[in-house]
OpenMM code with the backbone's topology and positions (N, CA, C; nanometers):
from openmm import Vec3, app, unit

residues = "GLY ASN VAL VAL PHE TYR ASP ARG TYR THR GLU LYS ARG ASP GLU VAL ALA GLN LYS VAL LYS ALA THR LEU PRO GLU GLY THR VAL PHE ILE PRO PRO TYR ASN HIS LYS TYR VAL ILE ALA GLY GLN GLY THR VAL GLY LYS GLU LEU ILE GLU ASP LEU GLN SER LYS SER ILE ALA LEU ASP TYR LEU PHE VAL CYS VAL GLY GLY GLY GLY LEU ILE SER GLY ILE SER LEU ALA VAL LYS GLU LEU SER PRO LYS THR GLN ILE ILE GLY VAL GLU PRO GLU ALA GLY ASN ASP ALA GLN GLN SER LEU GLU LYS GLY GLN ILE VAL HIS ILE GLU THR PRO LYS THR ILE ALA ASP GLY ALA GLN THR GLN HIS LEU GLY ASP LEU THR PHE ASP ILE".split()
positions = [
    Vec3(16.0362, 7.7877, 10.8588),
    Vec3(15.9257, 7.9442, 10.9513),
    Vec3(15.9311, 7.9510, 11.0758),
    Vec3(15.8805, 8.0681, 11.1530),
    Vec3(15.9287, 8.0856, 11.2372),
    Vec3(15.7835, 8.0593, 11.2988),
    Vec3(15.7778, 7.9944, 11.4583),
    Vec3(15.6421, 8.0245, 11.5193),
    Vec3(15.6158, 8.1665, 11.5878),
    Vec3(15.5350, 8.2363, 11.6325),
    Vec3(15.5267, 8.3821, 11.7245),
    Vec3(15.3922, 8.3362, 11.8057),
    Vec3(15.4782, 8.3276, 11.8939),
    Vec3(15.3673, 8.3057, 12.0236),
    Vec3(15.3170, 8.4394, 12.1245),
    Vec3(15.1913, 8.4804, 12.1457),
    Vec3(15.1137, 8.5683, 12.1524),
    Vec3(15.0357, 8.5157, 12.2665),
    Vec3(14.9668, 8.6431, 12.3337),
    Vec3(14.8677, 8.6036, 12.4317),
    Vec3(14.7407, 8.6774, 12.3659),
    Vec3(14.6505, 8.5982, 12.3307),
    Vec3(14.4923, 8.6352, 12.2654),
    Vec3(14.4346, 8.7210, 12.3667),
    Vec3(14.4879, 8.7207, 12.4840),
    Vec3(14.3532, 8.7986, 12.5416),
    Vec3(14.4083, 8.9560, 12.5821),
    Vec3(14.5247, 8.9521, 12.5574),
    Vec3(14.6225, 9.0818, 12.5638),
    Vec3(14.6964, 9.1339, 12.4897),
    Vec3(14.7250, 9.0939, 12.3706),
    Vec3(14.7553, 9.1111, 12.2614),
    Vec3(14.6731, 9.1300, 12.1521),
    Vec3(14.6670, 9.2497, 12.0432),
    Vec3(14.5777, 9.2232, 11.9154),
    Vec3(14.6387, 9.1000, 11.7832),
    Vec3(14.5434, 9.0614, 11.7738),
    Vec3(14.6303, 8.9478, 11.6605),
    Vec3(14.6392, 9.0335, 11.5324),
    Vec3(14.6235, 9.1602, 11.4829),
    Vec3(14.6208, 9.2199, 11.3580),
    Vec3(14.7648, 9.3132, 11.3953),
    Vec3(14.7887, 9.3072, 11.5150),
    Vec3(14.9103, 9.4333, 11.5300),
    Vec3(15.0270, 9.3201, 11.5074),
    Vec3(15.0297, 9.1802, 11.6220),
    Vec3(15.1155, 9.1409, 11.6179),
    Vec3(15.1588, 9.0634, 11.4665),
    Vec3(15.0506, 9.0461, 11.3505),
    Vec3(15.1133, 9.0471, 11.2482),
    Vec3(15.1762, 9.1129, 11.2028),
    Vec3(15.1355, 9.2428, 11.2014),
    Vec3(15.2004, 9.3654, 11.1199),
    Vec3(15.3121, 9.3408, 11.2048),
    Vec3(15.3676, 9.3425, 11.2983),
    Vec3(15.5057, 9.3351, 11.3546),
    Vec3(15.5457, 9.2463, 11.2863),
    Vec3(15.5237, 9.1059, 11.2845),
    Vec3(15.6006, 9.0468, 11.2265),
    Vec3(15.6292, 9.0409, 11.0696),
    Vec3(15.5065, 9.0768, 11.0484),
    Vec3(15.5530, 9.1180, 10.8759),
    Vec3(15.6351, 9.2409, 10.8387),
    Vec3(15.6516, 9.2983, 10.9336),
    Vec3(15.7560, 9.4169, 10.9453),
    Vec3(15.9070, 9.3427, 10.9561),
    Vec3(15.9091, 9.2940, 10.9985),
    Vec3(16.0273, 9.1858, 11.0286),
    Vec3(16.0868, 9.1146, 10.8943),
    Vec3(15.9870, 9.1072, 10.7925),
    Vec3(15.9926, 8.9623, 10.6729),
    Vec3(16.0760, 9.0375, 10.5566),
    Vec3(16.1611, 8.9678, 10.5418),
    Vec3(16.2316, 9.0261, 10.3606),
    Vec3(16.1813, 9.0989, 10.2765),
    Vec3(16.2004, 9.2248, 10.2232),
    Vec3(16.1871, 9.2382, 10.0992),
    Vec3(16.1288, 9.1522, 10.0335),
    Vec3(16.0091, 9.1522, 10.0033),
    Vec3(15.9388, 9.0301, 9.8787),
    Vec3(15.8483, 8.9724, 9.9271),
    Vec3(15.8622, 8.9274, 10.0591),
    Vec3(15.7890, 8.8021, 10.1319),
    Vec3(15.6469, 8.8413, 10.1201),
    Vec3(15.5855, 8.7531, 10.0583),
    Vec3(15.4405, 8.7476, 10.0624),
    Vec3(15.3817, 8.7378, 10.2077),
    Vec3(15.2694, 8.7797, 10.2360),
    Vec3(15.2720, 8.7992, 10.3917),
    Vec3(15.0745, 8.7012, 10.3569),
    Vec3(15.0345, 8.6211, 10.3470),
    Vec3(14.8699, 8.5971, 10.3436),
    Vec3(14.8471, 8.5964, 10.4606),
    Vec3(14.7368, 8.6622, 10.5221),
    Vec3(14.6344, 8.6648, 10.6442),
    Vec3(14.5779, 8.5302, 10.6287),
    Vec3(14.4576, 8.4987, 10.7510),
    Vec3(14.4602, 8.3459, 10.7705),
    Vec3(14.2748, 8.3454, 10.7105),
    Vec3(14.2451, 8.4677, 10.6869),
    Vec3(14.0921, 8.4338, 10.6483),
    Vec3(14.0353, 8.5978, 10.5280),
    Vec3(14.0743, 8.6938, 10.5330),
    Vec3(14.0374, 8.8257, 10.4666),
    Vec3(14.1995, 8.8459, 10.3035),
    Vec3(14.1866, 8.7201, 10.2730),
    Vec3(14.2328, 8.7420, 10.1258),
    Vec3(14.1578, 8.6482, 10.0137),
    Vec3(14.1816, 8.7324, 9.9209),
    Vec3(14.1055, 8.6731, 9.7652),
    Vec3(14.1664, 8.5359, 9.7826),
    Vec3(14.2542, 8.4848, 9.7917),
    Vec3(14.3047, 8.3200, 9.7235),
    Vec3(14.2902, 8.2605, 9.8740),
    Vec3(14.2566, 8.3137, 9.9886),
    Vec3(14.2125, 8.1611, 10.0885),
    Vec3(14.0778, 8.1980, 10.1120),
    Vec3(13.9993, 8.2862, 10.0497),
    Vec3(13.8927, 8.2859, 10.0526),
    Vec3(13.8689, 8.1658, 9.9064),
    Vec3(13.9278, 8.1819, 9.7854),
    Vec3(13.8879, 8.1079, 9.7088),
    Vec3(13.9331, 7.9669, 9.7468),
    Vec3(14.0214, 7.9585, 9.8747),
    Vec3(14.0921, 7.8318, 9.8554),
    Vec3(13.9596, 7.7466, 9.9438),
    Vec3(13.9408, 7.8293, 10.0207),
    Vec3(13.8299, 7.7925, 10.1052),
    Vec3(13.6922, 7.7347, 10.0736),
    Vec3(13.6539, 7.7890, 9.9198),
    Vec3(13.5551, 7.7756, 9.8550),
    Vec3(13.5546, 7.6220, 9.7734),
    Vec3(13.6534, 7.5491, 9.7735),
    Vec3(13.6520, 7.4280, 9.7473),
    Vec3(13.5923, 7.3166, 9.8160),
    Vec3(13.6152, 7.3944, 9.9114),
    Vec3(13.5523, 7.2486, 10.0460),
    Vec3(13.3674, 7.2703, 9.9714),
    Vec3(13.3669, 7.3977, 9.9522),
    Vec3(13.1693, 7.3889, 9.9190),
    Vec3(13.2051, 7.3335, 9.7585),
    Vec3(13.2719, 7.3387, 9.7019),
    Vec3(13.2574, 7.2949, 9.5461),
    Vec3(13.2622, 7.1367, 9.5777),
    Vec3(13.3261, 7.0712, 9.6331),
    Vec3(13.3716, 6.9687, 9.6528),
    Vec3(13.2249, 6.8983, 9.7135),
    Vec3(13.2166, 6.9445, 9.7923),
    Vec3(13.1414, 6.8707, 9.9109),
    Vec3(12.9712, 6.8656, 9.7772),
    Vec3(12.9438, 6.9831, 9.7560),
    Vec3(12.8272, 7.0075, 9.6454),
    Vec3(12.8520, 6.9219, 9.5059),
    Vec3(12.9666, 6.9247, 9.5187),
    Vec3(12.9643, 6.7936, 9.3480),
    Vec3(12.9504, 6.6860, 9.3928),
    Vec3(13.0297, 6.6091, 9.5517),
    Vec3(13.0042, 6.5301, 9.5595),
    Vec3(12.8387, 6.4322, 9.6087),
    Vec3(12.7615, 6.5256, 9.6642),
    Vec3(12.6396, 6.5242, 9.6951),
    Vec3(12.5792, 6.4952, 9.5881),
    Vec3(12.5902, 6.5876, 9.4736),
    Vec3(12.5077, 6.5687, 9.3323),
    Vec3(12.5372, 6.4475, 9.2558),
    Vec3(12.6620, 6.3914, 9.3024),
    Vec3(12.6804, 6.2486, 9.1406),
    Vec3(12.6213, 6.1660, 9.2361),
    Vec3(12.5625, 6.2203, 9.4243),
    Vec3(12.4583, 6.1107, 9.4194),
    Vec3(12.3292, 6.1227, 9.4466),
    Vec3(12.3022, 6.1787, 9.3132),
    Vec3(12.1609, 6.2747, 9.3547),
    Vec3(12.0950, 6.3356, 9.4716),
    Vec3(12.1684, 6.4051, 9.5545),
    Vec3(12.1219, 6.4192, 9.6793),
    Vec3(12.1311, 6.6131, 9.7132),
    Vec3(12.0111, 6.6051, 9.7389),
    Vec3(12.0249, 6.7583, 9.7485),
    Vec3(12.0528, 6.8092, 9.8654),
    Vec3(12.0860, 6.9130, 9.8999),
    Vec3(12.1367, 6.9697, 10.0458),
    Vec3(12.0472, 7.0954, 10.1111),
    Vec3(11.9764, 7.1263, 10.1850),
    Vec3(11.8603, 7.1865, 10.1868),
    Vec3(11.9626, 7.3121, 10.2801),
    Vec3(12.0244, 7.2379, 10.3554),
    Vec3(12.1262, 7.3783, 10.4875),
    Vec3(12.1897, 7.3088, 10.4932),
    Vec3(12.3001, 7.4118, 10.4668),
    Vec3(12.4983, 7.4223, 10.5130),
    Vec3(12.5058, 7.5310, 10.6364),
    Vec3(12.5881, 7.4570, 10.7535),
    Vec3(12.6160, 7.5033, 10.8648),
    Vec3(12.7536, 7.4751, 10.8464),
    Vec3(12.7792, 7.6252, 10.8692),
    Vec3(12.9393, 7.6541, 10.8476),
    Vec3(12.9725, 7.7464, 10.9530),
    Vec3(13.0540, 7.6965, 11.0097),
    Vec3(13.1408, 7.7580, 11.1750),
    Vec3(13.2007, 7.9287, 11.0852),
    Vec3(13.1804, 8.0132, 11.1883),
    Vec3(13.2338, 8.1647, 11.1587),
    Vec3(13.3488, 8.2044, 11.2518),
    Vec3(13.4709, 8.2395, 11.1595),
    Vec3(13.5609, 8.2721, 11.3073),
    Vec3(13.5717, 8.4067, 11.2275),
    Vec3(13.6882, 8.4575, 11.1026),
    Vec3(13.7013, 8.5806, 11.0458),
    Vec3(13.6086, 8.5811, 10.9251),
    Vec3(13.5484, 8.5067, 10.8796),
    Vec3(13.4953, 8.4938, 10.7607),
    Vec3(13.5419, 8.4517, 10.6610),
    Vec3(13.6505, 8.4058, 10.5999),
    Vec3(13.6726, 8.3034, 10.5090),
    Vec3(13.6361, 8.1653, 10.4919),
    Vec3(13.6325, 8.1049, 10.5670),
    Vec3(13.5919, 7.9597, 10.5079),
    Vec3(13.4510, 7.9941, 10.4629),
    Vec3(13.3437, 8.0650, 10.5595),
    Vec3(13.1863, 8.0638, 10.5264),
    Vec3(13.1962, 8.1386, 10.3700),
    Vec3(13.2609, 8.2317, 10.3855),
    Vec3(13.2930, 8.3094, 10.2601),
    Vec3(13.3243, 8.2173, 10.1054),
    Vec3(13.4344, 8.1652, 10.1092),
    Vec3(13.4427, 8.0797, 10.0438),
    Vec3(13.3269, 7.9627, 10.0017),
    Vec3(13.2904, 7.8845, 10.0405),
    Vec3(13.2041, 7.8087, 10.1134),
    Vec3(13.0405, 7.8625, 10.0149),
    Vec3(13.0325, 7.9712, 10.0595),
    Vec3(12.8759, 8.0581, 10.0116),
    Vec3(12.9081, 8.0515, 9.8327),
    Vec3(13.0260, 8.1245, 9.8570),
    Vec3(13.0514, 8.1662, 9.6957),
    Vec3(13.0000, 8.0276, 9.5860),
    Vec3(13.0824, 7.9257, 9.6171),
    Vec3(13.1082, 7.7990, 9.5862),
    Vec3(12.9741, 7.7287, 9.5843),
    Vec3(12.8695, 7.7488, 9.6903),
    Vec3(12.7541, 7.6743, 9.6764),
    Vec3(12.6716, 7.7539, 9.6309),
    Vec3(12.6298, 7.8662, 9.6436),
    Vec3(12.5275, 7.9484, 9.6135),
    Vec3(12.5595, 7.9535, 9.4255),
    Vec3(12.6695, 7.9301, 9.3514),
    Vec3(12.6595, 7.8948, 9.2460),
    Vec3(12.6315, 7.7594, 9.1562),
    Vec3(12.6850, 7.6353, 9.2633),
    Vec3(12.6596, 7.4887, 9.2084),
    Vec3(12.5125, 7.4563, 9.2754),
    Vec3(12.4458, 7.5172, 9.4216),
    Vec3(12.3023, 7.4510, 9.3871),
    Vec3(12.2894, 7.5905, 9.5629),
    Vec3(12.2253, 7.6763, 9.4203),
    Vec3(12.0997, 7.8035, 9.4532),
    Vec3(12.0262, 7.7895, 9.5966),
    Vec3(11.9426, 7.6623, 9.5747),
    Vec3(11.8619, 7.6902, 9.7157),
    Vec3(11.9391, 7.6266, 9.8117),
    Vec3(12.0257, 7.6157, 9.8705),
    Vec3(12.1170, 7.5717, 9.9544),
    Vec3(12.0861, 7.6663, 10.0536),
    Vec3(12.0615, 7.6794, 10.1997),
    Vec3(12.0643, 7.7502, 10.2651),
    Vec3(12.1746, 7.7840, 10.3646),
    Vec3(12.2271, 7.8963, 10.3529),
    Vec3(12.3785, 7.8430, 10.4183),
    Vec3(12.3758, 7.9201, 10.5568),
    Vec3(12.4080, 7.8827, 10.6613),
    Vec3(12.3765, 7.9139, 10.8028),
    Vec3(12.5047, 7.9347, 10.8646),
    Vec3(12.5538, 8.0773, 10.9564),
    Vec3(12.6908, 8.0952, 10.9863),
    Vec3(12.6864, 8.0598, 11.0855),
    Vec3(12.7414, 8.0082, 11.2068),
    Vec3(12.7207, 7.9256, 11.3705),
    Vec3(12.8601, 8.0016, 11.4504),
    Vec3(12.8295, 8.0437, 11.5114),
    Vec3(12.9782, 8.0963, 11.6392),
    Vec3(12.9307, 8.1262, 11.7519),
    Vec3(13.0380, 8.0996, 11.8215),
    Vec3(12.9858, 8.0951, 11.9534),
    Vec3(12.9277, 8.2111, 12.0766),
    Vec3(12.8506, 8.1981, 12.1498),
    Vec3(12.7737, 8.2988, 12.1373),
    Vec3(12.8791, 8.4214, 12.2169),
    Vec3(12.9390, 8.3789, 12.2814),
    Vec3(13.0430, 8.4367, 12.3607),
    Vec3(13.1638, 8.5562, 12.2410),
    Vec3(13.1174, 8.4806, 12.0746),
    Vec3(13.2403, 8.5608, 12.0142),
    Vec3(13.1501, 8.5934, 11.9049),
    Vec3(13.0387, 8.6584, 11.8949),
    Vec3(12.9297, 8.6689, 11.7996),
    Vec3(12.9581, 8.8196, 11.6881),
    Vec3(13.0790, 8.8392, 11.6760),
    Vec3(13.0690, 8.9571, 11.5953),
    Vec3(13.0468, 8.9367, 11.4687),
    Vec3(13.0380, 8.8258, 11.4327),
    Vec3(12.9672, 8.7984, 11.3094),
    Vec3(12.7794, 8.8784, 11.2691),
    Vec3(12.7425, 8.8044, 11.4059),
    Vec3(12.5998, 8.8526, 11.4130),
    Vec3(12.6116, 8.9892, 11.3738),
    Vec3(12.6861, 9.0333, 11.4597),
    Vec3(12.6389, 9.2155, 11.5577),
    Vec3(12.7088, 9.2621, 11.3832),
    Vec3(12.7989, 9.2192, 11.3615),
    Vec3(12.8136, 9.2909, 11.2620),
    Vec3(12.7162, 9.3014, 11.0711),
    Vec3(12.6781, 9.1999, 11.1087),
    Vec3(12.4925, 9.1710, 10.9983),
    Vec3(12.4537, 9.2526, 11.0898),
    Vec3(12.3913, 9.2642, 11.1977),
    Vec3(12.2726, 9.3297, 11.2052),
    Vec3(12.3218, 9.4937, 11.2670),
    Vec3(12.4137, 9.5396, 11.2463),
    Vec3(12.4540, 9.6600, 11.2266),
    Vec3(12.4805, 9.7464, 11.1353),
    Vec3(12.5062, 9.6473, 10.9962),
    Vec3(12.5768, 9.6487, 10.8857),
    Vec3(12.6902, 9.7409, 10.8486),
    Vec3(12.7742, 9.6971, 10.9922),
    Vec3(12.9142, 9.7199, 10.9258),
    Vec3(13.0013, 9.6229, 11.0358),
    Vec3(13.0921, 9.6490, 11.0040),
    Vec3(13.1885, 9.5402, 11.0903),
    Vec3(13.2467, 9.5880, 11.2335),
    Vec3(13.1588, 9.4891, 11.3256),
    Vec3(13.1742, 9.4997, 11.4509),
    Vec3(13.3217, 9.4332, 11.5700),
    Vec3(13.3942, 9.5248, 11.5939),
    Vec3(13.4725, 9.4526, 11.6492),
    Vec3(13.5145, 9.4660, 11.8027),
    Vec3(13.5332, 9.3110, 11.8538),
    Vec3(13.4684, 9.2482, 11.9988),
    Vec3(13.6232, 9.2058, 12.0790),
    Vec3(13.6044, 9.2354, 12.1813),
    Vec3(13.7346, 9.1552, 12.2686),
    Vec3(13.7506, 9.0013, 12.2298),
    Vec3(13.8431, 8.8785, 12.2578),
    Vec3(13.8555, 8.8167, 12.2308),
    Vec3(13.7660, 8.7160, 12.3217),
    Vec3(13.6913, 8.6310, 12.2547),
    Vec3(13.5649, 8.5445, 12.3457),
    Vec3(13.6673, 8.4896, 12.4071),
    Vec3(13.6136, 8.4447, 12.5336),
    Vec3(13.6652, 8.3009, 12.5886),
    Vec3(13.5685, 8.2030, 12.5150),
    Vec3(13.6568, 8.1206, 12.4572),
    Vec3(13.5232, 8.0161, 12.4155),
    Vec3(13.6427, 7.8662, 12.3675),
    Vec3(13.6483, 7.7826, 12.4067),
    Vec3(13.7028, 7.6274, 12.3419),
    Vec3(13.7672, 7.6564, 12.1570),
    Vec3(13.6547, 7.6775, 12.1473),
    Vec3(13.6631, 7.7064, 11.9934),
    Vec3(13.7647, 7.8349, 11.9613),
    Vec3(13.8947, 7.7851, 11.9426),
    Vec3(14.0190, 7.8600, 11.9081),
    Vec3(13.9629, 7.9116, 11.7969),
    Vec3(13.9271, 7.8622, 11.7205),
    Vec3(13.9340, 7.9095, 11.5267),
    Vec3(13.8634, 8.0274, 11.5520),
    Vec3(13.6905, 7.9862, 11.6550),
    Vec3(13.6210, 8.1444, 11.6362),
    Vec3(13.7135, 8.2148, 11.7346),
    Vec3(13.8040, 8.2431, 11.7617),
    Vec3(13.8227, 8.3403, 11.9203),
    Vec3(13.9143, 8.4930, 11.8002),
    Vec3(13.8613, 8.5013, 11.7098),
    Vec3(13.8449, 8.6666, 11.5831),
    Vec3(13.7886, 8.7278, 11.6514),
    Vec3(13.8750, 8.8469, 11.6423),
    Vec3(13.7863, 8.9896, 11.6770),
    Vec3(13.6814, 9.0413, 11.6031),
    Vec3(13.7031, 9.0030, 11.4944),
    Vec3(13.6196, 9.1091, 11.4018),
    Vec3(13.6055, 9.0220, 11.2386),
    Vec3(13.5390, 9.0100, 11.1227),
    Vec3(13.5692, 8.9876, 11.0115),
    Vec3(13.6465, 9.0623, 10.9062),
    Vec3(13.6531, 9.0269, 10.8743),
    Vec3(13.7766, 9.1142, 10.7603),
    Vec3(13.6836, 9.1830, 10.6563),
    Vec3(13.7528, 9.3189, 10.5740),
    Vec3(13.6232, 9.3797, 10.4917),
    Vec3(13.6303, 9.2793, 10.3740),
    Vec3(13.6737, 9.2142, 10.3584),
    Vec3(13.6491, 9.0743, 10.1870),
    Vec3(13.5435, 8.9872, 10.2471),
    Vec3(13.5645, 8.9713, 10.3507),
    Vec3(13.4977, 8.8204, 10.3994),
    Vec3(13.3080, 8.9143, 10.4203),
    Vec3(13.3138, 8.9845, 10.5163),
    Vec3(13.1935, 9.0912, 10.5512),
    Vec3(13.1078, 9.1287, 10.4183),
    Vec3(13.1961, 9.1985, 10.2722),
    Vec3(13.1089, 9.2180, 10.1543),
    Vec3(13.0805, 9.0658, 10.1129),
    Vec3(13.1262, 8.9392, 10.1451),
    Vec3(13.0600, 8.8554, 10.0331),
    Vec3(12.9138, 8.7782, 10.1712),
] * unit.nanometer
topology = app.Topology()
chain = topology.addChain("A")
for resn in residues:
    res = topology.addResidue(resn, chain)
    for name in ("N", "CA", "C"):
        topology.addAtom(name, app.Element.getBySymbol(name[0]), res)
């Protein structure tokens, strides 16, 4: 594989990804980091394993705090946890400087923001995905 460097503050991640995708051989599968059904499903295994482990010890989980970047992790975890432990309340957390998920939920549509300045580099996304937002 090739590592592609870019400046997250001056270049848009989605545009860089599209440029890279255009250089790949025909038939290559390009999987985005969060807005893909298989990525979300894979992230769901985190919630599944957590709940199954707790239930095997007769532990009920009241709250689960999950970090939010593009929404893949919280989407997958939410789907699994709500199925296995419907009383568990899931709370998304994100940096105050990068609260695009909060803004999107409040407005009822995906909000795009500038790249937030935060040490939480996984939460430096500029927006949720359309799949993750719907979940």
